[in-house]
LOFIMAR-823472 format. One record per residue: z, y, x of N, C-alpha, C, O in turn; residue in one letter. Coordinates in steps of 0.05 Angstrom, whole numbers, plus 5000, padded with zeros to 4 digits. Atoms other than C-alpha are relative to their C-alpha. Layout:
% residues N
ZYXZYXZYXZYXa/...
END
This chain:
% residues 107
499949735013500950015000499850225015501750255031x/499449854988498350675026501650064988502249954967x/498049735011503051255015499350205009498550295030x/500949804992502051774989501450255020503750215028x/498349844994503652435023499750274985497850424979x/500149615006505053105000501250215015503150215030x/500649764974504253725034501350194980501050274957x/499349815012509254165038498550344998497350455017x/499849614997508254995016500150005022501749895037x/499049724979506455475068502650154995504450175012x/496849885007512455865030499550064968497650124954x/499849905024515655954968502450174989504850174996x/499449885023517656374916501450044988500450074966x/500450055032522556434873501650244986503350384996x/498249745004524656944820501249974976500449864955x/496950085031531457004772499950284978500750504986x/498749765013532057514720502149944976502249714969x/499250025023536557614660497450074970497249964948x/502449825021530658004618497549805010496549815033x/502250104998525057544609497950135001496050045014x/503249865003519758024596499550135026497250125035x/498649854970522058414663498149805018495749835024x/500550264988521057794697496049874996494449855014x/501950015000514757594666497550165011495550065021x/501549724992511458324682499349965031497249995042x/499349994964513658234757498449735009496449735024x/502950264990510357474765496850094991495150045008x/503349905003503157764735500250205027499150065045x/500349914982503758294792499849765014498249575013x/500250224979505257874840497949775009497449685031x/501850154995500257414824498550155001497650125024x/502049914995494757904813500250055032498049985041x/499049914980497558134886499249725017497949755038x/500450174971496857454924496649824994495349735013x/503350044988489157224892498550155006496150105011x/503249814980485957894918501249885029499649775043x/499450164973490457634983497349795016496649775040x/501250365003485956994980501949765004501149555014x/498550235001491756544975499649864991499449944967x/499150245012491655844956503250024979505450074991x/497649825001497056004897500849714974499149624958x/499350285025500855384847502550114985504950084991x/497450025014504555644794499550234972497950164955x/497050054999508456054763500949744983499549674964x/498850305003512055394748502850184985504150354997x/496949905008518455604701500449774996499049584992x/498250134983524255314717502349994968502250134948x/497649945021530655154669501350194994502850305011x/498349755005533555664637503149995014504049775011x/496650115014541755704651501650164986502050394992x/499049935011545355834610503549994993504649804982x/497950024996552456134621502450134978501950344967x/497749915030559156244566502450105012503650025032x/497149844999564956704561500749994983499550074962x/497549945026570856604519501550215015502350235038x/497449934988574957104516501150164977499850234957x/498050055022581557294479499850314991499750495008x/501349795004580057874435504150264994504550494985x/497749885004587958084434500849945022500049735034x/498450184973592658074496502549924988504050075002x/497150115026598557844453499849744993499249535004x/499950245026599557454386497349885007497049725025x/502150085012592657364363498449785013496049785013x/501650244974591356684414496949964979494950014993x/501350035017586156554350497750165000495550074993x/502949794997581457124359499050015017500350105036x/500449904971577057144412496950074985496250104961x/501749954999570657264431498149905015498949825037x/501450194979564356954462498150115009496350154993x/503649935003558557234498499049725015499949495020x/501750254979552956864541498250235008497750465003x/500649824964549457014605497149794999497649555000x/500650224996543056684608497150165015495750335004x/501249974983538556704673497849855005498049625013x/503350124998530456574676500049975024501550115038x/500750054987527656254728496849915011496549685001x/502549984990520056234762500149855035501849865054x/500850064975517355934818497049955008495349884991x/503449954990510455964858500349985025501750095043x/501750174977507355614904498250055027496649875029x/502149994981503255814968499649905015501149875034x/500550284980499255295000498050135011496949995029x/501049934968495255705041500150304992499450414971x/499449794998497256355062496250165007494450055019x/502849865004490656825057500350095038501650005056x/500049794968488657395126503050224987505150244999x/497649695004493558025087501349844987501650024970x/498750005023497757605039502950165014504250345004x/496749925004504257775063499550435012501150625013x/499449724996502558475083499750234976500250474974x/500649875029500358575010502649964989503650114973x/497550025024506758274985502450045015504549935011x/498049844997510558705026500750224979502950284969x/499549875016507859224985500350004975499150174962x/500149985028509859024919501950074991504049964999x/497449855013514459484876501649724979500349604963x/499350325007519158834851502650284988503650465001x/498849825014523459204793503649835010504249615019x/496549994998532159284797501049704990502149535005x/499550315018533258654751498149855003497149774982x/501650294990528758124786501349985028500950145046x/498950054968532757834847497249765009495949624994x/502650034983527157584892501649665020504049705025x/498850284982529456794936497549895016495349795010x/502950154990525456594989501549825020502449905042x/498250274992528755855006497949915030495449895033x/500650174969527555565080498949724989498249545005x/
END
């Protein structure tokens, strides 16, 4: 049996945000720049959303049954760059990323 080799991407970029519309707009901007630079791109790949629940007492002393619940949802997308173009890194440095979007470059 021949073993199937998986090719590791040249660069992997992970985007996270609490606002889905802002995240999608940023991904569209980055994808346009990557395609313009001539890079071979896989993605954007939607990752599972992370839901964090918080329960807080409404009153500080007696009313233990009065509680309030909040949730925070984190949306994530992943872009794999298979082959870098000639000016891909230069173009990516010039992209304006909004304040609410976090960008990770895992090693």
